N, C-alpha and C positions, 0 to 999 in steps of 0.2 A: 444421453447420459447427463446426469446432473453435474454442474460445475462446482468446484471447490471455491467458496467465497473467501477471499484472503485480504487481510490488511497487513501491511509491512510496517514495522516500527524500527526506525533508524535506516536512513538511506545512504549513509556514508560507508566507505570501506566495503565490508562483506555485504552490507545491505544493498548496495548498488548492483552487486553481482546477483543477489537473489531477485532483485527487481527485473534485471535483464532476462533472467531465466524464466521467471513466472509470467512475464509479459508476453512471451512467445508461446506459452503453453495453452493450447485451445481448451484444456480441461480446467483452467483456472480463470476466475473473474477477480481482478484486483479492484476492490471496492474502496480502499483508502490507503493513503500513505501518511505516516506520522513521523515527523522529525522536528527537533527544536530549531533547526536551521531551515527556515521556510524556503530559501532558494533551492535547497536540495530536493525538497518535496515538489516544488513547482516544476523542476526539470523532469520529474517523474510523470507529470501530466502528459508528456509526449508519448508515454507508454499506455495511454488510454485508461487512466485511473479515474474513478468517480469523484473522489474527494481528497483534499489536502487538509491535514490536521497538524497543528503544532503543539497541542497540549494532550498528553497521553490520557489524562482524565476525561477529556471530551470524546475519546474513542469508545470508551466503555458503553455498551448498549446500542450503539449506532450500527445499522446495517445487520443486526442480528449476530454480531460477532462478540464472543465472550473473551475476556482477558484473563 
């Protein structure tokens, strides 16, 4: 089965819950985390995320993800 390629924008509050949920789902591939607070995104790397992005504009077009 093909995995859903997902980028999360905002890792604080609700976003951290979304990260925890999606990181354990075998049908989801987390390809990027985007947060203006870099330390939040860096903590997400422990969840096997491919890339950290701090500028939302840099996310557009990467990894075949549309915004």
